[in-house]
C-alpha positions in Angstrom: 0.0 0.0 0.0 1.4 3.4 -1.0 2.1 6.2 1.5 -0.8 8.3 0.1 -3.3 5.3 0.5 -2.2 4.7 4.1 -2.7 8.4 4.9 -6.1 8.4 3.3 -7.1 5.2 5.2 -5.9 6.8 8.5 -8.0 9.9 7.7 -11.1 7.9 7.1 -10.6 5.9 10.3 -10.4 9.2 12.3 -13.5 10.4 10.4 -15.4 7.2 11.0 -17.2 8.2 14.3 -18.4 11.4 12.6 -19.5 9.5 9.5 -21.4 7.1 11.7 -23.1 10.0 13.4 -23.9 11.7 10.1 -25.5 8.8 8.4 -26.9 7.0 11.5 -28.2 10.0 13.6 -28.8 12.7 11.0 -29.3 11.7 7.4 -30.8 8.3 8.2 -33.6 9.8 10.4 -34.2 12.6 8.0 -34.8 10.2 5.1 -37.0 8.0 7.4 -39.1 11.0 8.5 -39.5 12.1 4.9 -40.9 8.7 4.0 -43.1 8.6 7.1 -44.6 12.0 6.1 -46.4 10.1 3.3 -47.8 7.4 5.6 -50.2 6.9 8.4 -48.1 5.7 11.3 -49.0 5.4 15.0 -46.0 3.5 16.3 -48.3 0.5 17.1 -48.9 -0.8 13.6 -46.8 -0.8 10.4 -46.8 2.4 8.4 -49.5 2.7 5.7 -48.8 4.7 2.6 -51.3 7.6 2.2 -49.4 9.8 -0.3 -50.1 13.5 0.1 -53.0 13.0 2.5 -51.1 14.3 5.6 -50.2 17.5 3.8 -53.8 18.0 2.6 -55.1 17.5 6.1 -52.8 20.3 7.3 -54.5 22.8 5.1 -57.9 22.1 6.8 -56.6 21.8 10.3 -57.6 24.9 12.2 -55.3 24.3 15.1 -52.3 23.8 12.7 -53.1 27.1 10.9 -53.4 28.8 14.2 -50.0 27.5 15.3 -48.5 28.9 12.1 -49.9 32.3 12.9 -48.7 32.2 16.5 -45.2 31.1 15.5 -44.9 33.8 12.8 -46.1 36.5 15.2 -43.5 35.3 17.7 -40.7 35.4 15.1 -41.7 38.8 13.8 -41.7 40.3 17.3 -38.9 38.4 19.1 -36.1 38.5 16.5 -36.0 42.3 15.8 -36.5 43.2 19.4 -33.7 40.8 20.6 -31.3 42.1 18.0 -32.1 45.8 18.7 -31.6 45.2 22.5 -28.4 43.3 21.9 -27.0 46.0 19.6 -27.9 48.7 22.1 -26.1 47.0 24.9 -23.1 46.3 22.7 -22.8 50.0 21.9 -23.1 50.8 25.7 -20.4 48.3 26.6 -18.1 49.6 24.0 -18.0 53.0 25.7 -15.1 51.9 27.9 -17.0 50.9 31.1 -15.0 49.6 34.0 -15.1 45.8 34.4 -16.6 45.4 30.9 -15.6 41.8 30.9 -17.7 41.2 34.0 -20.7 42.9 32.4 -20.2 41.0 29.2 -20.2 37.7 31.1 -23.3 38.6 33.1 -25.2 39.7 30.0 -24.2 36.4 28.3 -25.6 34.2 31.1 -29.3 34.5 29.9 -28.3 33.0 26.6 -26.9 30.0 28.4 -29.9 29.5 30.7 -32.8 31.0 28.8 -33.7 27.8 26.9 -33.6 25.6 30.0 -36.6 24.1 31.7 -35.7 25.8 35.0 -35.8 29.3 33.5 -39.1 28.6 31.8 -40.6 27.4 35.1 -39.2 30.5 36.9 -40.7 32.7 34.1 -44.0 31.1 34.8 -43.7 32.0 38.5 -42.7 35.6 37.8 -45.6 36.3 35.5 -48.2 34.3 37.4 -51.3 36.0 38.8 -49.5 36.6 42.1 -46.0 36.6 40.8 -43.2 39.1 41.2 -44.1 41.1 38.1 -47.6 41.8 39.4 -46.2 42.5 42.9 -44.0 45.2 41.4 -46.8 46.7 39.3 -49.1 46.7 42.3 -46.5 48.6 44.4 -46.2 51.1 41.6 -49.9 51.8 41.7 -51.5 49.4 39.2 -54.1 47.9 41.5 -55.4 45.2 39.2 -52.6 44.0 36.8 -53.6 41.2 34.4 -52.7 37.5 35.0 -50.2 37.6 32.2 -50.0 33.9 31.5 -53.7 33.2 31.9 -54.8 36.1 29.7 -54.7 35.2 25.9 -54.1 38.8 25.1 -50.8 38.8 27.0 -49.5 35.2 27.2 -47.6 35.3 23.9 -45.9 38.5 24.8 -44.5 37.1 28.0 -42.7 34.4 25.9 -41.5 37.1 23.5 -40.0 38.9 26.5 -38.3 35.6 27.6 -36.9 35.3 24.1 -35.6 38.9 24.1 -34.0 38.3 27.5 -31.7 35.8 25.8 -29.8 38.6 24.1 -26.3 37.6 25.2 -25.1 35.7 22.2 -25.9 38.3 19.5 -24.7 41.0 21.9 -21.2 39.5 22.2 -21.0 39.2 18.4 -22.1 42.8 17.9 -19.5 44.0 20.5 -16.7 42.1 18.7 -17.8 43.7 15.4 -17.9 47.2 16.8 -14.4 46.8 18.2 -13.2 45.8 14.7 -14.2 49.1 13.2 -11.1 51.3 12.9 -11.0 54.2 15.2 -9.8 56.4 12.3 -13.3 56.2 10.9 -14.8 57.8 14.0 -12.0 60.4 14.2 -12.7 61.4 10.6 -16.5 61.6 11.3 -15.9 63.8 14.3 -13.7 66.1 12.3 -16.6 66.4 9.8 -18.9 67.4 12.6 -20.9 64.1 13.1 -22.3 63.6 16.5 -22.7 60.2 18.3 -26.2 59.6 16.8 -25.0 60.4 13.3 -21.9 58.2 13.8 -24.1 55.3 14.8 -26.5 55.5 11.9 -24.0 56.5 9.2 -21.0 54.6 10.3 -21.5 51.9 12.9 -24.8 50.5 11.7 -23.7 50.1 8.0 -20.4 48.5 8.9 -22.3 46.0 11.2 -24.7 44.9 8.6 -22.8 41.6 7.9 -23.1 40.7 11.5 -26.7 41.8 11.6 -27.4 39.4 8.7 -25.6 36.6 10.5 -27.4 37.2 13.8 -30.8 37.7 12.1 -30.6 34.3 10.3 -29.3 32.5 13.4 -32.0 34.0 15.7 -34.7 33.5 13.1 -33.9 29.8 12.9 -33.9 29.5 16.6 -37.2 31.4 16.9 -39.0 29.1 14.4 -37.9 26.1 16.5 -38.8 27.5 20.0 -40.3 24.7 22.1 -39.3 24.5 25.7 -40.6 27.8 27.0 -44.0 27.3 25.3 -44.2 23.7 26.5 -43.5 24.5 30.1 -45.2 27.9 30.4 -48.4 26.8 28.7 -48.6 23.4 30.4 -47.9 21.6 27.2 -51.1 22.5 25.4 -50.7 26.1 24.2 -53.0 27.5 26.8 -54.7 29.9 27.4 -57.0 29.3 24.4 -54.1 28.2 22.2 -52.5 31.7 22.4 -49.1 30.1 22.9 -49.6 27.1 20.6 -46.2 27.2 18.8 -45.6 25.2 15.7 -43.2 22.8 17.4 -45.5 22.4 20.4 -48.4 21.3 18.1 -46.0 19.1 16.2 -44.9 17.4 19.5 -48.5 17.0 20.7 -49.7 15.4 17.4 -46.6 13.1 16.9 -45.9 12.0 20.5 -49.2 12.8 22.3 -51.7 11.5 19.7 -49.2 9.2 18.0 -49.9 10.7 14.6 -46.3 10.2 13.6 -46.8 10.5 9.9 -48.8 13.8 10.4 -46.0 15.1 12.7 -43.3 14.2 10.1 -45.2 16.1 7.5 -45.3 19.1 9.8 -41.6 18.8 10.4 -40.7 18.9 6.8 -42.9 21.9 6.1 -41.1 23.7 8.9 -37.8 22.7 7.3 -38.9 24.1 4.0 -40.2 27.3 5.6 -36.9 27.9 7.4 -35.0 27.2 4.2 -37.1 29.6 2.1 -37.0 32.3 4.8 -33.2 32.0 5.0 -32.9 32.1 1.2 -35.1 35.2 1.1 -33.0 37.0 3.7 -29.8 36.1 1.8 -31.4 37.3 -1.4 -32.4 40.7 0.1 -29.0 41.1 1.7 -27.5 42.5 -1.5 -29.6 45.6 -1.0 -28.7 46.4 2.7 -25.5 44.5 3.7 -22.3 46.4 3.1 -18.9 44.9 3.4 -15.9 47.0 4.3 -13.2 46.7 1.7 -9.6 46.2 3.0 -6.4 46.9 1.2 -4.4 43.9 0.2 
């Protein structure tokens, strides 16, 4: 065996665990779920081929259509608010505060804990009828604050607030991007008479658009797949009155609660297509609003 063949064999041996994971835990289940989406399967009997029947049922399923509306509302509200809040804090932290490393670490903690079951349960306690949020509002003079999680008019917005609270990850990325902008740009802007607000909108924001694109796509994908907060805060059924019935929550209930595995697989593949199309649309629009700073070679 030649030296090149031995090196190639050694490389594949090192890659073997990853290849097993790729085909056994990723591509294999994906192909299986695609096939199951065209079947009626309840885990108790063999799959029965039904063609496009599952996809046709989705169009007449009122709860499914409602879960689509709830999820899109959540994505449209949560993603821009989170990115705006993260960018604002990144700008503040870039002002040369003392112990900026400590603040950065503290602000990053919600991103590490926000998706956990413990935080979702804590959030449910904070926004309960007699939770800390209402205690604070009562002390400020609001004598009859709403039961946030029991009122369908407010329940979804509490989950949006929980999502925005997990701003740490995009904030760290924005802060790193701001610190990569040459100081000479700001010096030249000040010489031209630009104030801080003008510098932000005419200099900082345009130069951060590549990172805004990156964070937007990343957070949009996460938002479409939000599950744990909705499951725990709503009790697993999207209450009250399906106001927190997220797409993934309805998918879980249909697939694992009602054992409609083929139906759930169809929902999963539609979600994959929606995320892919949304990502492609954002990339296509980026040519009109993303600006890349040219560097000398």
